[in-house]
N, C-alpha and C positions, 0 to 999 in steps of 0.2 A: 405651311399654309397659314396665312394671317387671318385672324378672326375679325369679323366685321366690327366696326367701331360703334360704341354706344354714344348716345347724345347725353351730354352733361348740361343741365339747365342752370342758367344764372340765378334763378330764384332759389336754388339750393345752396348758394354761396353768398349772395348779397342781400342785405336788408333793403326792401323796396322803399323804405321811408328815408333812407340816407344816401349819401354818395356811394355809388356802386364800386366799392373797393373792399377786398378781403385780404388779410394777411394771415398765412398759416405756416407753421413750422411742421415739416413732414420729416420725421426721423428716419433713419435707415432701416428700421424694422419693417417687416411686411404686414404688420397689423394695421387694419384700417384706423384712421385717426378721427373719422366722423362718419355718419351714416351714408354720405355721398362721396366717399373717398374712392376715386377711380385711378389713383396713382399708378397701379400696376395692371390696370385693365385698359385695353385699347379704347380710346374715346376721343370725342371732339366736342366743341361747344361754340356758341355764338358770341363769345367774348374773347378777348386776348388774355393770355396768361404770361406773366413775367416770372421767370424762374431764376433764383439766385442760389447757387450751390455754395453753402458756407463751410461745409466739411465733408469729407469722404469722397467717394467716386462712384460711378455707375455707368450704365448704358441707357440712353434715351432713344427710343424708336420714334421717328417722326416721318409720317407718310411713307413707311416701309424702309427707311434708311436708318441704320444704327449710328449713333454719335456717342463717342466716349466723352464723359463729362467728369469734372473734378472740382474741388474747392477753388473758388475764384471765378468760375465760369458763370456767365449771365446770358440768358437767351430769352427771346420772346416767341411764344407760340401763338400764331394768329388763329382766330376763330376758324373752325371747320378743318383744321389740320389734325389728322388722326395721330395720336401720340400716346405713349406710356413709358414707364421705366421698365426695362427688362431686368436690370439688376441695380441694387443700391447697397453700398457697404461703407462703414466708417473707416 
């Protein structure tokens, strides 16, 4: 059974006084990287997220479908698409 998705808010990621763009490196560890890190928690948001896999591999769950991802993959998560990483490893 899939857990309900949490809402991620743009105000937790973007500075409201500048261009709304944030760049974050998320290592393969499962430790949260910042207070609002929902990488491994099913979530959605009202902004788009560009993901670039620079090393390692894993499984990204998007709207209930598993996708194998690995270094070199690039994908765009549109707002309101429920997603999370099931696994991440180097």
